[in-house]
N, C-alpha and C positions, 0 to 999 in steps of 0.2 A: 438463467444466465450462469455461465461458468467463467472462472478466472484461474489462470495458471501463473504462478509467480516463481521466478527463478532469480538468481542474483543480479543478472543484468537485463532482465526482460519481464514484462507483464503482458500476458495474452488474455484478452477479453473476448468471450465468444457469446453471442446473443443477438437479439434484435437491436436495430440501430438505436432506438430510444433507450434501451437498457444500457448499452455501452455508453451513450452520451450521459445518462444519469450517473453511472458509476464514475466516469471521468470527472464530472462536476463534484461528486463527493470526495474524490481523491484530491482535487484542487483545494477544497475547503480544509481537508485534513492536513495537507502538506504546506499550504500557504502559497502565495503567488510567485515566490522567488525560488522554489525548490525545483530541481531538474527531475525528470522522470527516472534517470539512472539513480539519483540519490534516494528518491522515493522507493524504488524497487529494492535497493540495498537495505533500506530501513525495514521493509517488510520481511525480507529474507533473514536478516540478522537483527531482531529487535533489541533495543538497549536492555542491558541487564538491570534487574530490579534488586534492590537490597531487601533481604529477608530478615525479619526480626527473630531472634532466637526465642525458644520456649522458656518461660520463666516458671 
């Protein structure tokens, strides 16, 4: 299965059961109230992590 992610779209290419499984995983990760547009934007621009400086 292949997935292509852009800022405003997610393209899933594969067998029907693979796409369905991936969509179920995405629903678990994002929660029931997130929109597909918000989910795609989050994948395209992940939140910045704070890095600890070397000591």
